[in-house]
C-alpha positions, 0 to 999 in steps of 0.5 A: 811753315817750311823754310822755303815758304818762309823765304818766299814770304820774306822775299814777297814782303820785303822784296830784294835780292837773293845772292848765290854764293857758289864758287866754281869748283877748284877755283881760287874762291872755292874755300868755305872761309871765302864763301862765308865771307862772301855770304856775310858781305851779301847779308850786310849789303841787304840780301834777303836770302842766300844760296849756298852749295855744299855741306862744308860751305853751309857749315862755314856760313851757319856755324 
């Protein structure tokens, strides 16, 4: 099963919120460490999936 199919199944089964952690380029939040902190906070608050943009941000979120 593909990753997208797994996410879709999880969302359908559990319901919930998909959180987008994608800061505006050049903004004060445009930093992989900050994106990782936002993603962790969203996960701890119950997000069922995250949207992360950019390889550096993804690597910070999933070390």
